[in-house]
N, C-alpha and C positions, 0 to 999 in steps of 0.2 A: 280581638277579638277569643273567646274562647267559648267552647259548647259544655254543658255537664250533661251528665247521661247517667239516668238509673235504670237499674234491672234486676230483676230476677229469674231465680232457675225456672225454664218453661215448664218442669214438672210440677211446679208450684207458683204457677203466676197469682203473686199476690202482692203488687206492687200498690201501696195507699194513697191514692191522688190526693191526701189530704198532706202526708208525705212530702210531696214534689212540690204541690203549690207554699207549704209553709220553707220549703227550703228555698224555692225559687223569690220571694216576697220576701226571707231573709239576707238572702243576696244580693236583690234588686235583680233580678234577672229577667229577661223576656219572656213571652208568651208560653207556657209549656207545650210541648208538641209531642204526642204520643205515637210512638216506632210499631208499637203492638199494645192494645190494652191489655191493663193487668200484669202486663209484663214489661214494658220497657217506656221510658220517656226523656226527652230532652230539653233543655232551654239556653239562651243564648246567654253570656257574662261577657263584662269587659275587662274582667280579668281575673285572676285565678286567687280564691278568696285566702285571707290567711288563718282562716281556723280550718281552712278544707281537710288536714288528716285528724284533726279532732272529730269533724262530722262523718268524715269516711268510717271514722272507727264506731262509732253511733248507729250508721247504716247498715255497717257489717251484722253488728250485733243483731239485725232485727231482719239479716237473710236478704242485705239489698247491696248489689256491688253500686258503685258510685265512682265515676270517669269522669274527669276535666282537662279535655284535649284542645287546641289549637283549633279552630273554626277552619281556619286556610289548609286546603289540603289533605282535609280529613281523608277523601276516598283515595286510597293507593293501588296501585297499581304493580304492585307485585306481593306476594306470600309469602314468606320463608317462614314454614314450621320445623320443628322439631316431632319427633314421632312417638316413642316412647312417652306414655302417661302424659301424650300432649294429645296427638293425634291416633293415640290406640291407649286403652285405658289400660294395658298392661307396660312392665320391662322385658323385653323380648329375652336377655339374658336370664332372667330369674326365671321365666317361663321352661327355659330350656336346663337349668339345673334343677326342676323338679323333676324332670325327667332322668337328670341322671343321679336324683338323688340325693343332691347337696343343696336344695333350694333356699336351706333356714340363714342356710353358711352367708350365701350370694348374693341374697336378700340384703343382710346386714353391710355388706361389703359398698351394694347398690347405692343402700339409704345416706351413706354418709359420703361416698362419691358425687351422689345429686346436690349436697347439703354442702358439698364443697369441702369438706372434712379429710376429703383422702386426694391424690392426684391423681387425676383422672386414667391417664395412659397406665399408670402401676396399675391402677383397680383396675382398668379392664383387662389387661395381661393376665391379673392373679386370679378374675373370675372364670376366666374362658381355658386358662389351664385345668380348672376343674372340669371341664367337660371333654378331658382326652380319651377317646375310643367312645364314644357317645355316634350312634348310628345315623349320617348325614340326614338319613331318610324320617329321623324324629322333627326336623324343622319343618316338612310337609305338616304334619300330626297335630305340632306347635299350632302353626297357622290357622289349621280348620277346629281345632277342639278350646284351644286357650285364647285366642284372639282376638277381641269387640274390638269394633271402632267407639273412637269419644263421640258422646252425643253432641250432633249438629257439625261435625265435620267434613262431609260431603255437600251437605249445605254449604256451609263455607267458601271453598273450594268452588263449587260450581257459580254460586253467586256472582263471586270475582271474575270470575274467568268467561261469564256471561258478560260481565261488566269489560272486557278487555284485560286483564290482570292475568300473570305469570304466576304460576302455582312452582314451587321449589321444596320437596321437604328433604332435609337436611337433618343427620341422624350419627350418634357417635356409636347406634347398633349395627347393625347387619345388612347387607345387599339382601341377602335372602330373603329378608322381611321387608326392608323397603321398597323392594320393586314390588312386591305381592301389592303391601299396602299403598302406595301411588298410585297403580292401574287402579286399584277397588274404588280409592277417592276422586278420583279424575285428577292427578296432579301431572304436572309436564316435565319433570325431571325429578331425579333424586339421588341422592350420593348419601354413602356410608361404609363401615369397617365389612372386610372380606373375611370369613371365617376360613381356615385352612384344612381342607380336607382328603385325604388320599385315600384309594381305595373305599369309598363309602364312608369312611369313620373321620372324626373329626380330631385333629391330630393336637386339639388343645393351644394351637397359636392361633393368633390374629397377621392377617396381612400387614406388611408398614408401606409406606409411613401410617400412623394410626392416625383418624382424623377425630379431634377432640376439638376444644374449644376454638381454636385459633381456625381450624378448618371450616367453621361455620362462620365466623367472618370473614374467609377468604371466598367460600360460597358466595358470602352479599356482594364484597366487592369486582368479582369476576363474573357473575351472574347480570350482576346490575351495568356494568359495565358491557356487558355483548348487549344486553336489552337498549342500553342508549337511553337509561334512566340514572336518579339519583338513589342515594341512600334516604332522602328523606322521601321518597316515594312506596318506603315498605315499610309492612306492618310484620314485624316477625313474632311469634309465638314461642314459648319453651315455657320450663318447670324446675328446670335442675342447674347445676352451679357452669357446666358446661356449654349452655345457654345463652352466659350472664352478654359475651362480646358481644353477640348479633343483638341480642335485646338492649343493649345501651347505643350501639349505633346506627339501629333501624330509625326511620322518621317516627313509629311508634314500636315498642318495643311492648307487649303482654304477657306478663306472667299470669299462666292459668295453672288456676290450685297448685300453686309453687310451693317449693323448698322454703323455709321461711328466711334464709338468708337470699336468695333469689327474689321471693317479694318484696324485702326490704330497699333492693337494689331498683327496683322499677315502679315510676310512676302511674302505670294502668297495672292495674292488679284485678283479678277475676274469680272468687272465690266461691260464685254461686252459678252463676252462668254455665251455659257450654258454650261449644264452640260458636255460637249463633250471637254470642256477646260482640264478637270482632266484627260482625258485620253494626249491628246499633252502634257500638264507639266508631266507626264509619259514617254515621250518618242512613244506614239503609232502614227501611221500615220492612215489617214483613211481609209487606204486600210487594217489597221488591226482591224476595228470598225466590231462588232458581228453586224448583220441583227438584 
């Protein structure tokens, strides 16, 4: 059995009941259940529709995310999340680069790396090298003035933890940021790269080994083994090419507002909803959400 979920942005909750009913009838689905009025609804299916992606494209054009997932095991026991442009709205290295006066150049490298056009390790080293001489204190300035949480992130973490799940933040970014973001959002643990600083200034180097795509897969393997759960018990979310390993290995991999090459490789793609979409996909209703 499968479940089809339709949802929209919480900022513009305009999910048309007629669309839900039309799709349910066309696919021979079960009765529609509204997870949140005007925002999210679901219905049961006996099989994945053959025209799923054609209909998905039509829904996308209407501002609606359409997801079809196996019904069994929908609620996951672990959240594995990327940080930059996933749990926060920015790319931390881009914000540091702005402070260093090399913002435009670094943003271009970041965009290409996240779309899989550049080797992650090499691109990271090249960007960090441009930060040489930046006062380490700028990190605190960036955190307070430039970094904002992705909408729905705190609710996602709090709700899953309230139902017994473990939350891990894994990033190709930097520990100076993940430690802060993890604490703010309630993650149980975090992993990232370390910027090297000497006498209060960044050296333009990143400590080795560099945590890239494989490190996120390693985190999935190590943490699930430690918790005594399977990879099928994990919902992973990310937006960049370095997230693809964990997205394809996890029981449920979600491409959130992702780069085109990343979205194309994932069956669950959220383009309009915020991070609470991951709760709806798991079958949580709005009344289940933790404060």
